[in-house]
C-alpha positions as CSV (number, residue, x, y, z in Angstrom):
1,I,-3.4,-22.0,3.8
2,G,-0.6,-21.0,6.2
3,A,0.9,-18.3,4.0
4,G,-0.3,-16.6,0.8
5,G,-3.7,-17.3,0.6
6,A,-4.0,-16.5,-3.2
7,I,-0.3,-16.4,-4.2
8,F,2.7,-17.9,-2.4
9,S,5.8,-16.9,-4.5
10,R,9.6,-18.0,-4.2
11,E,10.7,-16.3,-7.5
12,N,10.2,-13.2,-9.5
13,L,6.4,-12.3,-9.5
14,T,4.6,-9.9,-11.7
15,I,1.0,-8.9,-11.1
16,T,-0.6,-6.6,-13.7
17,G,-4.1,-5.4,-14.4
18,S,-5.2,-8.0,-12.0
19,V,-7.7,-8.3,-8.8
20,V,-6.5,-10.4,-5.9
21,K,-9.5,-10.5,-3.5
22,E,-11.4,-12.5,-0.7
23,S,-8.3,-15.0,0.0
24,G,-7.1,-15.8,3.3
25,A,-4.1,-17.3,5.2
26,T,-4.0,-18.7,8.8
27,L,-0.7,-17.0,9.2
28,N,0.8,-14.2,7.0
29,G,-0.1,-13.0,3.5
30,G,-3.8,-13.3,3.1
31,G,-3.6,-12.1,-0.6
32,V,0.1,-12.4,-1.6
33,F,3.3,-13.8,0.2
34,I,6.6,-13.0,-1.5
35,Q,9.6,-15.0,0.1
36,Y,12.3,-14.8,-2.6
37,G,12.6,-12.7,-5.8
38,D,11.6,-9.4,-7.1
39,L,7.7,-8.3,-7.0
40,T,5.9,-5.9,-9.4
41,I,2.2,-5.0,-8.8
42,D,1.1,-2.6,-11.6
43,S,-2.4,-1.3,-12.1
44,S,-3.9,-4.0,-9.8
45,T,-6.3,-4.1,-6.9
46,L,-5.7,-6.3,-3.6
47,S,-9.0,-6.2,-1.7
48,S,-11.0,-8.1,1.1
49,N,-8.1,-10.5,1.8
50,N,-7.6,-11.6,5.4
51,A,-4.4,-12.9,7.3
52,A,-4.7,-14.2,10.9
53,S,-1.3,-12.6,11.8
54,K,0.5,-10.3,9.3
55,G,0.0,-8.9,6.0
56,G,-3.8,-8.9,5.0
57,A,-3.2,-8.1,1.4
58,L,0.5,-8.4,1.1
59,Y,3.6,-9.9,3.1
60,I,7.0,-9.0,1.8
61,D,9.7,-11.2,3.5
62,A,13.2,-10.3,4.6
63,L,14.6,-12.6,1.9
64,A,12.6,-11.0,-1.0
65,G,14.3,-8.9,-3.5
66,N,12.9,-5.6,-4.7
67,T,9.3,-4.8,-4.7
68,V,7.6,-2.1,-6.9
69,I,4.0,-1.2,-6.4
70,T,2.5,1.3,-8.9
71,N,-0.8,2.5,-10.0
72,S,-2.6,0.1,-7.5
73,T,-5.1,0.0,-5.0
74,I,-5.0,-1.9,-1.6
75,S,-8.4,-1.7,0.1
76,G,-10.5,-3.4,2.8
77,N,-8.1,-6.1,3.9
78,I,-7.8,-7.4,7.5
79,A,-4.9,-8.7,9.5
80,G,-5.1,-10.0,13.1
81,N,-1.9,-8.5,14.0
82,R,-0.1,-5.8,11.8
83,G,0.0,-4.6,8.2
84,A,-3.5,-5.3,7.0
85,G,-2.5,-3.4,3.7
86,I,1.3,-4.3,3.5
87,F,3.5,-5.9,6.0
88,N,7.1,-5.1,4.8
89,R,10.4,-6.8,5.6
90,G,11.8,-6.3,2.2
91,P,15.1,-4.6,1.4
92,N,13.7,-2.3,-1.2
93,T,10.0,-1.5,-1.4
94,E,8.6,1.3,-3.4
95,V,4.9,2.3,-3.4
96,S,4.0,4.9,-6.1
97,Y,0.9,6.4,-7.4
98,S,-1.3,4.1,-5.3
99,T,-4.0,4.1,-2.7
100,I,-3.9,2.2,0.5
101,T,-7.3,2.8,2.5
102,L,-10.0,1.0,4.6
103,N,-7.6,-1.8,5.8
104,S,-8.0,-2.9,9.5
105,S,-5.4,-4.4,11.8
106,S,-5.7,-5.1,15.6
107,S,-5.3,-2.2,18.0
108,T,-3.1,0.6,16.5
109,R,-0.8,-1.6,14.5
110,G,-0.1,-0.3,11.1
111,S,-3.5,-1.1,9.3
112,G,-2.3,0.5,6.1
113,I,1.5,-0.3,6.1
114,A,3.6,-1.9,8.8
115,N,7.3,-1.8,8.4
116,F,9.7,-4.1,10.3
117,T,13.1,-3.2,11.4
118,D,14.9,-4.9,8.4
119,G,12.5,-3.4,5.8
120,L,13.2,-0.3,3.6
121,I,10.1,1.3,2.2
122,T,9.7,4.4,0.2
123,V,6.1,6.0,-0.5
124,R,5.7,8.6,-3.1
125,S,2.6,10.3,-4.7
126,S,0.2,7.9,-2.8
127,I,-2.6,7.9,-0.5
128,V,-2.2,6.1,2.9
129,S,-5.1,7.2,4.8
130,G,-8.6,6.2,6.1
131,N,-7.2,2.9,7.5
132,L,-8.6,1.7,10.9
133,N,-6.7,3.2,13.8
134,N,-3.3,3.5,12.4
135,D,-2.3,4.3,8.8
136,I,1.5,3.7,8.7
137,E,3.5,2.2,11.5
138,A,7.3,1.3,12.0
139,F,8.2,-0.8,14.8
140,M,11.1,-2.9,16.4
141,G,13.7,-0.2,15.2
142,G,12.3,0.3,11.7
143,V,11.3,3.8,11.9
144,G,14.0,5.4,10.1
145,N,13.6,2.9,7.1
146,V,10.3,4.5,6.1
147,T,10.9,7.6,3.8
148,S,8.9,9.7,1.7
149,G,9.4,10.2,-2.2
150,G,7.0,13.4,-1.8
151,Y,3.5,14.3,-2.6
152,N,1.8,11.9,-0.5
153,L,-1.5,12.0,1.5
154,I,-0.7,10.3,4.8
155,G,-3.1,9.7,7.8
156,N,-1.5,9.0,11.2
157,G,1.0,6.6,12.9
158,N,4.6,6.9,14.2
159,A,6.1,6.8,10.8
160,S,4.0,9.6,9.4
161,S,6.7,11.9,10.9
162,Y,9.1,10.9,8.2
163,F,7.1,12.5,5.7
164,S,8.1,16.1,5.2
165,P,5.6,18.9,4.0
166,A,8.4,20.5,2.3
167,Y,8.3,17.8,-0.3
168,G,4.6,18.3,-0.9
169,D,3.3,15.8,1.7
170,Q,-0.1,16.2,3.8
171,T,0.1,14.3,7.0
172,G,-2.7,14.0,9.7
173,V,-5.4,13.6,7.0
174,L,-7.5,10.9,8.5
175,D,-10.3,11.1,5.8
176,P,-9.1,11.2,2.3
177,K,-12.5,11.5,1.0
178,L,-12.7,8.6,-1.4
179,A,-15.7,7.1,-3.3
180,P,-16.4,3.5,-2.5
181,L,-14.3,0.8,-4.4
182,A,-16.0,0.4,-7.7
183,F,-15.2,0.2,-11.5
184,A,-14.5,3.5,-12.8
185,G,-12.8,2.7,-16.0
186,G,-10.1,0.2,-16.6
187,L,-9.8,-3.5,-15.7
188,T,-9.8,-3.0,-11.8
189,P,-11.9,-1.4,-9.3
190,T,-10.6,1.8,-7.7
191,H,-11.4,4.5,-5.2
192,T,-12.2,7.7,-7.1
193,L,-11.7,11.1,-5.4
194,L,-14.7,12.9,-4.2
195,E,-15.0,16.5,-5.2
196,D,-13.8,17.8,-1.9
197,S,-11.0,15.4,-1.5
198,P,-7.6,17.0,-0.2
199,A,-5.8,14.7,-2.9
200,I,-7.2,16.8,-5.8
201,D,-4.4,18.9,-7.5
202,A,-2.1,18.0,-4.7
203,G,0.2,15.8,-6.9
204,S,3.3,16.8,-8.9
205,L,5.4,15.6,-11.6
206,A,8.4,15.7,-9.4
207,P,10.2,13.9,-8.0
208,G,10.3,11.3,-10.7
209,S,8.0,10.9,-13.6
210,P,4.7,9.4,-13.2
211,P,3.3,6.5,-15.6
212,I,1.7,7.6,-18.7
213,Y,-1.8,6.4,-17.5
214,D,-3.3,5.9,-14.2
215,Q,-4.8,2.7,-12.9
216,R,-8.2,3.5,-14.7
217,G,-6.4,3.9,-18.0
218,N,-6.7,7.7,-17.9
219,P,-3.6,9.8,-18.9
220,F,-1.9,11.8,-16.4
221,V,-2.2,15.4,-16.9
222,R,1.3,16.8,-17.7
């Protein structure tokens, strides 16, 4: 399949409480390719997907609408070029309360998140760390379109400089110290935090309000 190994969408798409895994594309979007319409991913896991070029787990096209990813895990995906976790060209993409780790792209090209010049992406209260070579990359003039909503755990990459510690971010953390992907409650597998993970007690209720429950179905402590 050239694009969208599991799902190719040209309309509004919602993925909730689901697992998208072990799918492949000979071009872009090994797991999901969204071309038009809004995309919502909630309490879901995208793992072990493969794209020969961009977007191992998820490719968000420039013609897509708004994308909101909440309480989700993107892990162990592969891209031959960029964005093994997420390749973003979308006009307004938000990643919140999610984990993006163990994804692999070629060379140093945005293994966790790759953001293209026409893409706008905001990451808040999330882990983007432990990906091969480069966790978060912006290229072709897209560096300024990567912003932080606060309280992230970020590894490396040129876009990590846009995450300010003043808003509770930790940058340069190459090992988030996560347990292997496994079922630890809820409908989908997750990476639980090891007891020495720097993400423990590093979150905040601000900015914004978290969901009532996390991906495993456990209530957020308020």
